[in-house]
N, C-alpha and C positions, 0 to 999 in steps of 0.2 A: 504492499498500500504505498504511496507515494503525497505525501505531505504540499500544500504551494508555499511557497515562499513566505517567509513570517517579512510585514509590510513594516515599514519603518518610516515617520512622522516626515514629513517633507524638512528637507536639510537634513536630515541626520546621517552623518555616514558611519560605517564601520572604524573601528578605531584598534590600529595595531597596537601591539605591544611596546611598548618603551626599551627603547635600546638600552647596552647598560652603561654609554655615556652619557644619557638624556636621565637616565638613574642617577646618575652620579652627583649631574649637574645640578638636578631638584633637589638632591638632597645636599648640597653646597649652598643652594637659593636659600632651602627651610631654616638651616642656621646661621645664616644673613640674617635672615627676617626673624627668625627668633632673641636674637642679639640684640637688633633693633630694635622688637618688642618690648624684650626688659631691660633695655637701656632709656625707654621712652617711662617705661611702670615706673623704675626708680625715681628718674627726676620728678618726677607727677609726683612722688610718695614721699619725697625731698620736699618738695613744694610747700605740700600739707604740712608735714611738720614745723618747718617752720615757722608756718603763718597760723597754726596749733597753737604753736611754743609763743609767738608774740603776742596772741588774742588772751593767753594765760598771763603774762608778765601785766598788760594792761588792766587786764578785768584784778587780779591782785593788788593794784595799782590805785586803783578805784576806788576797792574794799579799805583798804587802809587808811585812803584819804579823808574818807566818810564817816561819821559817825556808827553805832552802831544799834540799829533798827529796835524802837520799845517792843519789851517781849509782852508787857501786859496786858494791852489789849488785842495783840492778833492771837494769842490763845484763845479768852472768851468766846470771841467773834467764830472762830473753828468750831466750839463746844454747840454751839447752837444749832 
């Protein structure tokens, strides 16, 4: 019994398996892309950390300069 050839979508072609040289090239490009992505990630993490530390210092300076909030009335409001 013979089956009809498989139909492909328009523009879809059969792909041949990559050669050894192509596989090695893809592997090298993946490694470079991975390094680039990690470098970008490290830069973003460092910027985030620096910003967080700057904001923390500003908050601590504000808290040190401001008088402490009164505790008596705030606790009664929470009880109601």
